N, C-alpha and C positions, 0 to 999 in steps of 0.2 A: 330178133326185131331190127326192122331195116332201117335203113336211114337215113328214110324220107318220115317212115311213122316214128324215128328219135326228137327227130325236126320238128311233125306236126305236132306233137306232143307239147314242146319246149316251150315252141311259137305260143297255146293256148296257154299254157302257165305261164308262162310272162305277162302275153296280154289280160290274165284275169288280175295280177299279181299287181298289175298296171290299173285294173278296172278296182281295183280293192283299196290303191291308196288313192287314186282320186275321189272315190266315194268317203272315203276316214277325211281326207282333208278339206271337200265340200258340205261334209255330214250329210251324203244322200247315202242312207243302210241299205237302198236296193240296190243302187251301184254295185254297194260292198259288196252287197252277197252276192252279187249275178258273180264276183271276181274271184270270190272265193267257190261259187259255186264250180264256174267256169276252170280251176286252178284243181278240185274234187275230180271232175269228168275226167282233167289231164293225166292226173294220177292213177282213174280208174284204168283207163286205156293204157299205160304203162305197166300196171302186175297183168289188167290180161296178156299183153306180147311175153310176157318175162316166163307165166306159165306156161303160154305156148311153146316158147321157144325150151324152155326144161323137158317137155314132151318132145320133142323134134330131135332131143339131147346135144344142142348146138352147147 
């Protein structure tokens, strides 16, 4: 996984955590769910990159 990919995933995960926190604080279930979804998406991208790296033999 390249540094760009890691940074992008970390930023997406952090943004998702922020959305989730704001959603909880404002009692906005839609925003909270969107934040959780962003975090999940970042985690899946990271897992996919790790699988690719494993097959490359890195």
